[in-house]
C-alpha positions as CSV (number, residue, x, y, z in Angstrom):
1,M,0.0,0.0,0.0
2,D,1.2,3.5,-0.9
3,P,1.9,5.5,2.3
4,A,0.5,8.5,0.6
5,D,-2.9,6.7,0.6
6,L,-2.7,6.6,4.4
7,V,-1.5,10.1,5.1
8,H,-1.3,13.2,2.9
9,P,2.4,14.2,2.5
10,G,1.6,17.8,3.1
11,D,-0.1,16.9,6.4
12,L,2.9,14.8,7.4
13,R,5.4,17.6,6.6
14,A,3.3,20.1,8.6
15,F,3.2,17.7,11.6
16,A,6.9,17.0,11.4
17,S,7.6,20.7,11.3
18,G,5.8,21.3,14.6
19,K,2.4,22.5,13.4
20,R,0.4,20.3,15.7
21,H,-2.5,22.5,16.9
22,T,-5.0,19.8,15.6
23,P,-3.2,16.5,16.1
24,H,-6.5,14.6,16.3
25,A,-7.2,15.6,12.7
26,L,-4.2,13.5,11.7
27,L,-3.7,10.9,14.5
28,G,-6.2,8.5,15.9
29,A,-9.0,6.7,13.9
30,H,-10.7,8.3,10.9
31,R,-13.4,7.0,8.5
32,A,-12.0,6.5,5.0
33,E,-12.6,4.9,1.7
34,L,-9.7,3.2,-0.1
35,Y,-9.8,1.4,-3.3
36,G,-13.6,1.4,-3.2
37,T,-13.8,-0.1,0.3
38,H,-15.1,1.7,3.4
39,G,-13.2,1.4,6.6
40,V,-11.1,3.2,9.2
41,I,-7.5,4.6,8.9
42,V,-5.6,4.5,12.2
43,R,-2.5,6.6,12.6
44,G,-0.1,6.5,15.6
45,Y,3.0,8.6,16.3
46,H,6.2,8.3,18.3
47,A,9.3,10.1,17.0
48,D,11.7,7.4,18.3
49,A,9.7,4.3,17.3
50,V,10.9,1.9,14.7
51,G,7.7,0.0,14.5
52,C,4.1,0.0,15.7
53,E,1.3,-2.6,16.0
54,L,-2.4,-2.0,16.4
55,L,-4.0,-4.2,19.1
56,R,-7.7,-5.0,19.3
57,E,-9.3,-7.2,21.9
58,G,-9.7,-10.8,20.7
59,A,-7.7,-10.2,17.6
60,E,-4.1,-10.7,16.4
61,P,-1.8,-7.7,16.4
62,I,-1.8,-5.8,13.2
63,G,1.5,-4.3,11.9
64,M,1.2,-0.7,11.0
65,L,3.0,0.8,8.0
66,P,5.7,3.4,8.7
67,V,4.7,6.5,6.7
68,G,7.6,8.8,7.7
69,D,8.9,10.9,10.6
70,G,7.8,8.5,13.4
71,M,4.3,8.1,12.1
72,F,2.6,4.7,11.4
73,A,-0.7,4.0,9.8
74,V,-3.0,1.1,8.8
75,F,-6.3,0.8,7.0
76,L,-8.9,-1.5,8.6
77,A,-11.3,-2.4,5.8
78,G,-14.9,-2.7,6.9
79,A,-14.3,-1.2,10.4
80,D,-16.3,1.7,11.7
81,L,-16.2,4.3,14.6
82,P,-16.1,4.3,17.5
83,L,-13.1,2.0,17.4
84,A,-11.4,0.6,20.6
85,Y,-7.8,-0.2,20.2
86,R,-4.3,0.1,21.7
87,L,-0.9,0.8,20.1
88,R,2.3,-1.0,20.7
89,F,5.4,0.9,19.7
90,H,8.8,-0.8,19.1
91,F,12.1,0.8,19.7
92,E,15.7,-0.1,18.8
93,G,17.1,-2.6,21.3
94,G,13.8,-4.5,21.6
95,A,12.0,-2.2,24.0
96,T,8.3,-1.7,23.6
97,W,5.6,0.7,24.9
98,E,2.0,-0.3,24.8
99,R,-0.7,2.4,25.3
100,D,-4.3,3.1,24.6
101,D,-4.4,5.8,21.9
102,P,-5.2,9.3,23.3
103,Y,-6.2,10.4,19.8
104,R,-9.3,8.3,19.5
105,F,-11.3,10.3,22.0
106,L,-13.6,13.2,21.6
107,P,-12.9,16.6,23.3
108,T,-13.4,16.6,27.0
109,L,-14.9,20.1,27.1
110,G,-18.4,20.6,25.9
111,E,-19.7,23.5,23.9
112,L,-21.2,25.3,26.9
113,D,-17.9,25.1,28.8
114,Q,-16.1,26.5,25.8
115,Y,-18.6,29.3,25.4
116,L,-18.4,30.3,29.1
117,I,-14.6,30.2,29.0
118,G,-14.6,32.5,25.9
119,E,-17.1,34.8,27.6
120,G,-15.0,34.8,30.8
121,T,-18.0,33.7,33.0
122,H,-17.1,30.1,33.8
123,R,-17.3,30.1,37.6
124,R,-16.4,26.4,37.8
125,L,-13.3,26.8,35.7
126,W,-11.4,24.3,37.9
127,Q,-13.8,21.5,36.9
128,V,-12.9,21.7,33.2
129,L,-9.4,23.1,33.0
130,G,-6.4,21.5,34.7
131,S,-6.2,17.7,35.1
132,H,-9.1,15.4,36.0
133,V,-9.1,11.7,36.4
134,R,-12.2,10.3,34.5
135,T,-13.5,7.5,32.4
136,M,-14.0,8.1,28.6
137,D,-15.7,5.4,26.5
138,G,-15.1,2.9,29.3
139,T,-11.4,3.8,29.5
140,R,-9.8,5.2,32.7
141,G,-7.4,8.1,32.3
142,T,-6.8,11.8,32.9
143,A,-8.2,14.7,30.9
144,F,-5.8,17.7,30.6
145,A,-6.8,21.2,29.5
146,V,-5.0,24.5,29.6
147,W,-5.7,28.0,28.3
148,A,-2.8,29.2,26.0
149,P,-4.5,31.2,23.2
150,N,-1.3,32.5,21.6
151,A,0.7,29.3,21.6
152,A,1.7,27.7,18.2
153,S,1.4,24.3,19.8
154,V,1.1,22.7,23.2
155,S,2.3,19.3,24.3
156,L,1.7,17.4,27.5
157,V,4.9,16.1,29.2
158,G,5.2,14.1,32.3
159,D,6.7,11.1,34.1
160,F,4.4,9.0,32.0
161,N,6.1,9.9,28.7
162,R,9.7,10.6,29.8
163,W,9.0,14.4,29.6
164,D,9.1,14.1,25.8
165,G,7.2,17.0,24.2
166,R,7.0,15.1,20.9
167,V,4.7,12.3,22.3
168,Y,1.5,14.0,23.4
169,P,0.7,17.1,21.3
170,M,-2.6,18.6,22.5
171,R,-5.7,19.7,20.5
172,S,-6.6,23.3,20.1
173,L,-10.3,24.1,20.7
174,G,-10.2,27.1,18.4
175,T,-11.1,30.6,19.5
176,T,-11.4,29.7,23.2
177,G,-7.6,29.4,23.4
178,V,-8.0,26.1,25.2
179,W,-5.8,23.1,24.5
180,E,-6.9,19.6,25.7
181,L,-6.0,16.0,25.6
182,F,-7.4,12.8,27.3
183,V,-4.6,10.4,28.1
184,P,-5.7,6.8,29.0
185,G,-3.8,5.1,31.8
186,V,-2.6,8.2,33.5
187,G,-4.0,8.5,37.1
188,A,-3.6,10.3,40.4
189,G,0.0,10.9,41.4
190,A,1.3,11.4,37.9
191,L,3.6,14.5,37.4
192,Y,3.2,16.7,34.4
193,K,3.8,20.1,32.8
194,Y,2.9,21.7,29.5
195,E,5.5,22.2,26.8
196,I,4.4,25.4,24.9
197,R,5.8,26.4,21.6
198,T,5.5,30.1,21.1
199,R,4.8,31.7,17.8
200,E,8.4,32.7,17.7
201,G,9.4,29.0,18.0
202,E,10.6,29.2,21.7
203,L,9.8,26.2,23.9
204,R,8.4,27.1,27.4
205,L,7.9,24.4,30.1
206,K,5.0,25.4,32.4
207,A,3.2,24.1,35.4
208,D,-0.6,23.9,35.1
209,P,-2.2,27.2,36.2
210,L,-5.3,25.1,37.3
211,G,-3.2,22.4,38.9
212,R,-4.8,21.3,42.1
213,E,-1.7,19.7,43.6
214,M,2.0,20.6,43.0
215,E,5.2,18.8,43.4
216,L,6.9,19.6,46.7
217,P,9.1,22.8,46.3
218,P,11.7,23.4,45.0
219,A,10.4,20.9,42.4
220,T,7.8,22.6,40.2
221,A,5.8,20.0,38.3
222,T,2.0,19.6,38.7
223,R,0.6,16.4,40.2
224,V,-2.6,14.8,39.0
225,T,-4.9,14.6,42.0
226,E,-8.2,12.9,42.8
227,S,-10.1,13.6,46.0
228,S,-11.7,10.9,48.0
229,Y,-12.5,13.0,51.0
230,Q,-15.8,12.6,52.9
231,W,-16.9,15.8,54.7
232,F,-18.5,15.8,58.1
233,D,-19.2,19.5,58.7
234,E,-22.8,19.6,57.5
235,T,-24.0,21.2,60.7
236,W,-21.4,24.0,60.5
237,M,-22.1,24.7,56.8
238,H,-25.8,24.7,57.2
239,A,-25.6,27.2,60.1
240,R,-23.1,29.4,58.3
241,A,-25.5,29.9,55.4
242,G,-28.0,31.6,57.6
243,K,-25.6,34.1,59.3
244,D,-25.1,37.8,58.8
245,Q,-21.4,37.8,59.8
246,T,-21.4,41.6,60.4
247,R,-23.7,40.9,63.4
248,E,-21.9,37.9,64.7
249,P,-19.1,37.6,67.3
250,I,-15.8,37.2,65.4
251,S,-12.4,37.0,67.0
252,I,-9.6,35.7,64.7
253,Y,-6.3,34.0,65.5
254,E,-3.9,34.6,62.6
255,L,-1.1,32.1,62.0
256,H,1.5,30.9,59.5
257,V,1.2,27.2,59.2
258,G,4.9,26.4,58.8
259,S,6.0,28.4,61.9
260,W,3.2,28.0,64.3
261,A,4.8,24.9,65.8
262,R,7.7,22.6,64.7
263,I,9.1,19.3,65.9
264,P,12.7,19.8,67.1
265,E,13.2,16.1,67.5
266,E,12.6,15.6,63.8
267,D,15.0,18.1,62.3
268,N,12.8,21.0,63.2
269,R,10.1,20.0,60.7
270,W,6.8,21.7,60.5
271,L,3.5,20.1,61.3
272,T,1.3,18.5,58.6
273,Y,-2.2,19.7,58.1
274,R,-3.5,16.6,60.0
275,E,-1.1,17.1,62.9
276,L,-1.8,20.8,63.1
277,A,-5.6,20.5,63.3
278,P,-6.1,19.0,66.8
279,R,-3.3,21.0,68.4
280,L,-4.3,24.3,66.9
281,V,-8.0,23.8,67.5
282,A,-7.5,22.9,71.2
283,H,-5.4,26.0,71.6
284,V,-7.7,28.5,70.0
285,K,-10.8,27.0,71.6
286,A,-9.2,27.3,75.0
287,L,-8.5,31.0,74.3
288,G,-12.0,31.6,72.9
289,F,-11.3,32.5,69.3
290,T,-14.0,31.9,66.7
291,H,-11.8,31.7,63.6
292,V,-8.3,30.9,62.5
293,E,-6.8,32.9,59.6
294,L,-4.1,31.1,57.7
295,M,-1.5,33.2,55.9
296,P,-1.5,32.0,52.3
297,V,-1.5,28.2,51.8
298,A,-1.7,28.2,48.0
299,E,1.5,26.8,46.6
300,H,4.5,29.1,46.6
301,A,8.0,28.3,45.4
302,F,9.7,30.8,47.7
303,Y,9.1,30.0,51.3
304,P,10.4,33.3,52.7
305,S,7.6,35.1,50.8
306,W,5.3,33.7,53.6
307,G,3.1,32.5,50.8
308,Y,2.4,35.9,49.2
309,Q,4.2,35.0,46.0
310,V,1.8,32.3,44.7
311,T,2.8,29.9,42.0
312,G,0.0,27.4,42.3
313,Y,-3.3,29.3,42.8
314,F,-5.5,26.1,42.9
315,A,-3.1,24.0,45.0
316,P,-2.7,23.9,48.8
317,T,1.0,23.8,49.4
318,G,2.4,20.3,49.5
319,R,4.8,21.3,52.3
320,Y,2.2,20.2,54.9
321,G,0.3,17.5,53.0
322,T,-2.1,16.7,50.2
323,P,-5.3,18.6,49.2
324,D,-7.3,16.0,51.1
325,D,-5.1,16.6,54.2
326,F,-6.0,20.3,54.0
327,R,-9.7,19.3,53.6
328,F,-9.3,17.3,56.8
329,F,-7.9,20.4,58.6
330,V,-10.8,22.6,57.6
331,D,-13.3,19.9,58.4
332,Y,-11.9,19.3,61.8
333,C,-12.0,23.0,62.6
334,H,-15.6,23.1,61.6
335,Q,-16.6,20.1,63.6
336,Q,-15.1,21.8,66.6
337,G,-16.9,25.1,66.0
338,I,-13.9,27.0,64.5
339,G,-14.2,28.9,61.2
340,V,-11.3,29.0,58.7
341,I,-10.1,32.1,56.8
342,V,-7.3,32.0,54.3
343,D,-5.3,34.8,52.8
344,W,-5.9,35.1,49.1
345,V,-3.5,37.0,46.8
346,P,-4.9,38.3,43.5
347,A,-2.8,41.5,43.6
348,H,0.3,40.1,42.1
349,F,2.3,36.9,41.2
350,P,6.0,36.2,41.0
351,K,8.2,36.1,37.9
352,D,9.1,32.4,38.2
353,D,9.3,31.2,34.7
354,F,7.7,27.8,35.3
355,S,4.5,29.6,36.5
356,L,2.2,32.2,35.0
357,R,4.8,34.7,33.6
358,R,4.5,35.0,29.8
359,F,2.7,31.8,29.9
360,D,2.3,31.2,26.2
361,G,5.1,33.4,25.1
362,T,3.0,36.5,25.6
363,P,2.0,38.5,28.6
364,L,-1.1,36.4,29.0
365,Y,-2.0,36.9,32.7
366,E,0.0,40.2,33.2
367,H,0.1,43.5,31.5
368,E,2.8,43.9,28.9
369,D,3.6,47.5,29.8
370,P,5.6,47.4,33.1
371,R,3.8,50.6,34.1
372,R,0.7,48.5,34.5
373,G,2.2,45.0,34.8
374,E,5.0,45.1,37.4
375,H,5.1,46.0,41.1
376,P,8.2,48.2,41.8
377,D,8.2,47.2,45.5
378,W,7.9,43.5,45.3
379,G,9.5,42.6,42.0
380,T,6.3,40.8,41.0
381,L,3.8,41.0,38.1
382,I,0.3,42.4,38.2
383,F,-2.7,40.6,36.7
384,N,-4.4,42.1,33.7
385,F,-7.7,42.7,35.4
386,G,-9.2,44.1,32.2
387,R,-8.9,40.7,30.4
388,T,-12.1,38.7,30.8
389,E,-10.3,35.3,31.0
390,V,-7.9,36.6,33.7
391,R,-10.9,37.9,35.8
392,N,-12.5,34.5,35.2
393,F,-9.4,32.7,36.4
394,L,-9.3,34.8,39.7
395,V,-13.0,34.7,40.5
396,A,-13.1,31.0,39.8
397,N,-10.1,30.5,42.1
398,A,-11.8,32.3,44.9
399,L,-14.9,30.1,44.5
400,Y,-12.7,27.1,44.3
401,W,-11.3,27.6,47.8
402,I,-14.8,28.2,49.2
403,H,-16.5,25.3,47.5
404,E,-13.8,22.7,47.4
405,F,-12.3,23.4,50.8
406,H,-15.3,24.9,52.6
407,I,-13.3,28.0,53.5
408,D,-15.4,30.5,55.5
409,G,-13.6,33.7,54.6
410,L,-11.1,35.1,52.1
411,R,-8.8,38.0,53.2
412,V,-7.5,39.8,50.2
413,D,-3.9,41.0,50.5
414,A,-2.6,44.4,49.3
415,V,-5.9,45.8,47.9
416,A,-4.5,49.3,47.8
417,S,-1.9,48.2,45.3
418,M,-4.7,47.1,43.1
419,L,-6.8,50.2,43.3
420,Y,-4.3,52.8,42.4
421,L,-2.3,52.9,39.2
422,D,0.3,55.1,40.8
423,Y,0.7,52.9,43.8
424,S,4.4,53.2,44.9
425,R,5.3,54.8,41.6
426,R,6.9,58.2,40.8
427,E,5.6,60.6,38.2
428,G,6.1,59.2,34.7
429,E,6.1,55.6,36.0
430,W,2.4,55.1,35.7
431,M,-0.4,55.4,33.1
432,P,-3.7,57.2,33.9
433,N,-7.0,55.4,33.3
434,P,-9.1,56.4,30.3
435,Y,-10.7,59.2,32.3
436,G,-7.3,60.7,33.3
437,G,-7.4,59.5,36.9
438,R,-5.2,57.3,39.1
439,E,-7.9,54.7,39.9
440,N,-7.5,51.3,38.3
441,V,-11.1,50.9,37.0
442,E,-10.4,47.4,35.8
443,A,-9.3,46.2,39.2
444,I,-12.3,47.9,40.7
445,D,-14.6,46.0,38.4
446,F,-12.8,42.8,39.2
447,L,-13.1,43.3,43.0
448,R,-16.8,44.0,42.7
449,A,-17.3,40.9,40.5
450,F,-15.2,38.7,43.0
451,N,-17.2,39.9,46.0
452,A,-20.5,39.5,44.2
453,A,-19.7,35.9,43.2
454,V,-18.6,34.9,46.7
455,H,-21.7,36.4,48.3
456,E,-24.1,35.0,45.7
457,E,-22.7,31.5,45.8
458,A,-21.8,31.1,49.4
459,P,-24.2,32.8,51.8
460,G,-22.5,33.2,55.2
461,A,-19.0,33.2,53.7
462,F,-17.3,36.6,53.9
463,T,-14.5,38.6,52.3
464,I,-11.9,40.9,54.0
465,A,-9.9,43.7,52.5
466,E,-6.4,44.6,53.6
467,E,-6.7,48.2,52.3
468,S,-4.4,50.8,53.8
469,T,-5.8,54.0,52.3
470,A,-8.9,56.2,52.8
471,W,-10.6,54.7,49.7
472,G,-14.3,55.1,50.3
473,G,-16.8,52.2,50.4
474,V,-14.5,49.2,50.6
475,S,-17.1,47.3,52.6
476,K,-20.2,48.9,50.9
477,P,-22.1,47.0,48.2
478,P,-21.4,47.9,44.6
479,S,-25.0,49.2,44.3
480,E,-23.9,52.0,46.7
481,G,-20.6,52.6,44.9
482,G,-18.6,50.3,47.1
483,L,-16.3,47.3,46.4
484,G,-18.5,44.8,48.1
485,F,-16.2,43.4,50.8
486,T,-17.8,42.2,54.0
487,F,-15.0,43.7,56.2
488,K,-12.0,45.8,56.0
489,W,-8.9,45.6,58.2
490,N,-8.8,48.8,60.3
491,M,-5.2,49.7,59.5
492,G,-5.6,53.3,60.7
493,W,-6.9,52.2,64.1
494,M,-4.0,49.7,64.4
495,H,-1.3,52.2,63.6
496,D,-2.7,54.9,65.9
497,T,-3.4,52.5,68.8
498,L,0.0,50.9,68.8
499,N,1.6,54.3,68.5
500,F,-0.3,55.4,71.6
501,F,0.5,52.3,73.6
502,S,4.2,52.6,72.8
503,K,4.2,56.0,74.7
504,E,5.4,56.2,78.3
505,A,2.3,56.7,80.5
506,V,3.3,60.2,81.5
507,H,3.2,61.3,77.8
508,R,-0.1,59.6,76.9
509,K,-2.3,62.5,77.9
510,F,-0.9,64.4,74.9
511,H,-1.9,61.6,72.5
512,V,-5.4,60.5,73.5
513,D,-6.7,61.7,70.1
514,Q,-4.9,58.7,68.6
515,L,-7.5,56.6,70.3
516,T,-10.5,58.8,69.8
517,F,-9.9,59.7,66.2
518,S,-10.9,56.3,64.8
519,M,-14.4,56.8,66.0
520,L,-14.8,59.7,63.6
521,Y,-14.7,57.2,60.6
522,E,-15.7,54.0,62.4
523,Y,-19.0,53.7,60.6
524,T,-17.8,54.5,57.1
525,E,-16.8,50.8,56.8
526,R,-17.3,47.5,58.6
527,F,-14.0,47.0,60.3
528,I,-11.8,44.3,61.8
529,N,-9.5,45.6,64.5
530,S,-6.4,43.8,63.3
531,I,-3.0,43.4,65.1
532,S,-1.4,41.2,62.5
533,H,1.8,39.6,61.4
534,D,2.9,42.9,59.7
535,E,3.3,44.5,63.1
536,V,5.8,41.9,64.5
537,V,8.4,41.6,61.7
538,H,11.1,43.5,59.9
539,G,12.6,45.0,63.1
540,K,9.3,46.1,64.6
541,G,9.7,43.7,67.5
542,A,7.1,41.6,69.3
543,L,3.9,43.2,70.5
544,V,4.8,43.0,74.2
545,E,8.1,44.8,73.4
546,K,6.2,47.8,72.1
547,M,4.8,48.3,75.5
548,P,6.6,50.7,77.9
549,G,7.7,49.9,81.5
550,D,8.9,46.8,83.3
551,F,7.6,43.3,82.5
552,W,4.6,43.7,84.8
553,Q,3.6,47.0,83.1
554,K,4.1,45.5,79.7
555,L,1.7,42.7,80.5
556,A,-0.8,45.1,82.1
557,N,-0.6,47.2,78.9
558,L,-1.3,44.2,76.8
559,R,-4.4,43.3,78.9
560,L,-5.6,46.9,78.6
561,L,-5.0,46.9,74.8
562,F,-6.9,43.6,74.4
563,A,-9.8,44.9,76.5
564,Y,-10.0,48.0,74.4
565,Q,-9.7,46.0,71.2
566,Y,-12.5,43.5,72.1
567,T,-14.9,46.1,73.5
568,R,-14.8,48.8,70.8
569,P,-16.9,48.3,67.6
570,G,-15.6,45.9,65.0
571,K,-14.3,42.3,65.0
572,Q,-10.8,41.5,66.2
573,L,-7.6,39.7,65.1
574,M,-4.5,38.7,67.0
575,F,-1.3,37.1,65.5
576,M,0.1,33.9,66.9
577,G,2.6,34.3,69.8
578,T,0.9,37.4,71.1
579,E,-1.3,35.4,73.3
580,F,1.6,34.5,75.6
581,A,3.7,37.7,75.1
582,Q,6.4,36.2,72.9
583,H,9.5,38.4,73.1
584,H,11.0,37.7,69.8
585,E,9.5,39.1,66.6
586,W,8.1,36.5,64.3
587,N,10.6,34.3,62.3
588,V,9.1,32.3,59.5
589,D,11.9,29.7,59.8
590,A,11.2,28.8,63.4
591,S,8.4,27.9,65.7
592,I,6.9,30.5,68.0
593,D,8.3,30.3,71.5
594,W,6.1,27.7,73.0
595,H,8.8,26.9,75.5
596,I,7.9,30.1,77.4
597,A,4.1,29.8,77.1
598,D,3.8,27.9,80.5
599,H,5.6,30.6,82.4
600,P,3.2,31.7,85.2
601,Q,2.8,35.3,84.1
602,R,2.2,34.1,80.5
603,R,-0.3,31.6,81.6
604,E,-2.1,34.4,83.4
605,L,-2.2,36.4,80.2
606,Q,-3.7,33.5,78.4
607,L,-6.3,33.1,81.1
608,F,-7.2,36.7,80.7
609,I,-7.7,36.3,76.9
610,A,-9.9,33.3,77.5
611,E,-12.0,35.2,80.1
612,L,-12.2,38.2,77.8
613,S,-13.2,36.1,74.9
614,R,-15.9,34.2,76.9
615,Y,-17.4,37.5,78.0
616,Y,-17.3,38.9,74.5
617,M,-19.1,35.8,73.1
618,Q,-21.8,36.0,75.7
619,T,-22.4,39.7,75.4
620,P,-24.4,40.7,72.2
621,A,-24.0,44.3,73.1
622,L,-20.3,44.0,72.1
623,W,-21.0,42.7,68.5
624,R,-24.7,42.6,67.4
625,S,-24.8,46.3,66.7
626,D,-21.3,46.6,65.2
627,P,-22.6,48.1,61.9
628,D,-24.9,50.7,63.7
629,T,-24.0,54.0,65.2
630,F,-26.4,53.2,67.9
631,G,-24.0,50.5,69.1
632,F,-21.4,52.8,70.5
633,E,-21.5,56.0,72.6
634,W,-18.8,57.9,74.3
635,I,-19.3,58.6,78.0
636,D,-16.2,60.7,78.2
637,C,-13.4,61.1,75.7
638,S,-12.0,64.4,77.0
639,D,-10.2,63.5,80.3
640,R,-6.7,63.9,78.9
641,D,-5.1,64.8,82.2
642,N,-6.0,61.5,83.7
643,S,-5.7,59.5,80.4
644,V,-9.0,57.9,81.0
645,L,-11.6,57.0,78.4
646,S,-15.1,55.6,79.0
647,Y,-17.8,54.5,76.6
648,M,-20.9,52.3,76.2
649,R,-21.6,49.4,73.9
650,R,-25.3,48.8,73.2
651,D,-27.6,46.2,71.9
652,V,-31.4,46.7,71.6
653,D,-32.1,45.9,75.2
654,K,-28.8,46.0,77.0
655,F,-25.7,48.1,77.4
656,V,-22.1,47.6,78.7
657,V,-20.0,50.3,80.3
658,V,-16.2,50.3,79.6
659,V,-13.7,52.4,81.5
660,L,-10.0,52.5,80.5
661,N,-7.2,53.9,82.6
662,F,-4.0,54.3,80.5
663,T,-1.7,55.2,83.4
664,P,-0.1,53.2,86.2
665,V,-1.8,55.6,88.7
666,P,-5.0,54.2,90.4
667,R,-8.0,56.5,90.3
668,E,-10.2,56.3,93.4
669,G,-13.6,57.8,93.4
670,Y,-13.5,58.3,89.7
671,R,-17.0,59.4,88.5
672,I,-18.6,58.6,85.2
673,G,-22.1,59.3,83.9
674,V,-24.4,56.4,83.1
675,P,-27.8,56.3,81.4
676,R,-29.9,54.6,84.1
677,S,-30.2,54.3,87.8
678,G,-29.7,50.9,89.4
679,R,-27.0,48.5,90.5
680,Y,-24.0,48.0,88.3
681,L,-21.9,44.8,88.4
682,E,-18.3,44.5,87.5
683,R,-18.0,41.8,84.9
684,L,-14.3,42.0,84.2
685,S,-11.2,43.8,85.5
686,T,-8.0,43.5,83.6
687,D,-6.2,44.1,87.0
688,D,-7.6,40.9,88.5
689,Q,-4.9,39.0,90.4
690,R,-5.9,35.8,88.4
691,F,-4.7,37.6,85.3
692,G,-1.4,38.8,86.8
693,G,-2.8,42.2,87.9
694,S,-2.1,44.1,91.1
695,D,-5.6,43.3,92.4
696,F,-6.2,46.9,93.2
697,R,-9.5,47.1,95.2
698,T,-12.4,47.9,92.8
699,F,-16.1,47.5,93.4
700,A,-17.8,44.2,92.4
701,V,-21.1,46.0,92.9
702,V,-21.7,49.7,92.7
703,D,-25.0,51.7,92.8
704,A,-25.7,54.6,90.6
705,D,-25.9,58.0,92.3
706,P,-28.3,60.8,91.3
707,V,-25.3,62.9,90.6
708,P,-25.4,64.5,87.1
709,T,-22.1,63.7,85.3
710,H,-21.1,63.8,81.6
711,G,-24.6,65.1,80.7
712,R,-26.4,62.2,82.4
713,E,-28.6,62.3,85.5
714,W,-26.9,59.3,87.1
715,S,-23.3,58.4,87.7
716,L,-21.0,55.8,89.2
717,S,-18.1,56.4,91.6
718,L,-15.4,53.9,90.6
719,N,-12.0,52.8,91.7
720,L,-9.9,52.5,88.5
721,P,-7.0,50.0,88.7
722,P,-3.6,51.0,87.3
723,L,-3.1,50.4,83.6
724,G,-6.5,48.7,83.8
725,A,-9.9,48.3,82.2
726,L,-13.2,47.8,83.9
727,I,-16.3,46.4,82.2
728,L,-19.6,46.8,84.0
729,E,-23.3,46.0,83.3
730,L,-26.6,47.1,84.8
731,A,-27.9,44.3,87.0
732,G,-31.2,42.6,86.0
């Protein structure tokens, strides 16, 4: 038989030259008519093979004719499609490789999926792109799909084909820019990448942007994964869906998984997700936290980036276990009543060449112009938020973490860098928007779309912005001109508060406005009072070391700070190690200092946090009216000479009185106005001896006097402890 009858010479030459965007049009099984006979032509390819046989169940092997450049073909007279068969390639030296032919299968993406991808609205992108173990026509294998619209060709390489880009060229699905291939026999655990030939002829080896598991760094391949996890958090998830989180008690314990605790006896290794879960949950439950917030757990090649330079957006880092191990962690937290927040990083991505950078030889995910596409501070790249497919990638990624891992909240890092085109840039280093302004309108549209998607698809889940400027409406709905976040970190409050607390007590009367100022803008957003990892690194020192005085005064200041943080409007966040007054600033390469946590004074601090948290949880006046101006009222914010502040927190039918003394001088007979007559009960004193305080004599019970004070007809005469806070309630 003439080889030209089995393959057109022009098609063969094009394939041999690397033009392989439609390999299925040439390879695999195709109906044909030869010499007046209907049948099927089967073509197989392996560049190094010297022979090939076609294998069909119950039949003798059929030798295939070499037609040139590693291609083999055979005509099966009378056969029809679909046709099940395998190929056996022969190599010099007698080696053979038998496989089911990937090129006999139809595309794994349907028309609707392709349409939504092209439109940029496929919210379940991870279910169609990436790698997925599945059965096609009764054959088990893995479907691979990747978006690379400007590639000349894409090949799948992996440990199943000796990383040879000639073996598995992928099929282009036209205008969608998606390339796909179903490979029989490949299953969970296989390692792979995409070999992309650019239009200039350059070969680029890339990890899968939608890969759901990555090889352990510093290796960079993607791993085929298949989840078998069975969830047991139905009660939590059902309850979450009915909650308005802005009116719920939320106190967050922030941590970095790799440095929360390590095992010195085992070469100082970090805990796995499964080891971490029971230890962490027992700790945060004892202290009364409602949520844990994990610094980024998406895969990142550079560990010292703390996870903020993401190279695998859909893959929990393999440093601590598999994706199902991470599911176990979240599930365990939920079963124990603890919510899980993760840091999510859509603001930038690193320049690692195995990842997203110039993915198909063009600036696919990033802007080409460095004035829009590069961060001058971090040496990273900025997503092209104006491209529909890129927005789709990020929105789908957010939903992936919420749906696939039951995450309760996403905290978005570095929002300010997304909102401003001139962020950290000098004049001439940035491009104005089409209206001549500095606002990044494309990023604004993306953030609104992201928040809308999360709130629509996951009622009760919430989003948090780390936004450090005075941008208006971060936590307002887009219908009111906002960005749509549920909460915003109160960075201004944090900086002012820590600055105030760092002052010696004798100087604090000159800086009281640093505490009172935040109430002027409190209700412009829904805030989280965050004292995060950013405040205990880069030479800033540990939180306890910011406090003035001897060690007793430092601890007293910490208790006073936490009492203020928990009783003012907003939710709260505390970084790991702070709960036992760690002296060293945070070090990502070591465990926090658990060896000092059992010191008596540090145990007393933890007892105080537990008691404060218990009271917070049991007192709706401290959280139910957080979004309402009704929920907070100053009693007196003008007593600078004594450095004393007093205020009320209110619910519909109850109020709480808080008095803060910011000096080590006790105040006896200190009078504050209250709204009602009656008997007031002291619910918490930060100076209690149980907490390591001086146990200065305060009043467990005090009756209101008809003595007008602070514009109110009734008042209380109190004994204020040194560097202490009192919380009181009206009895009954």
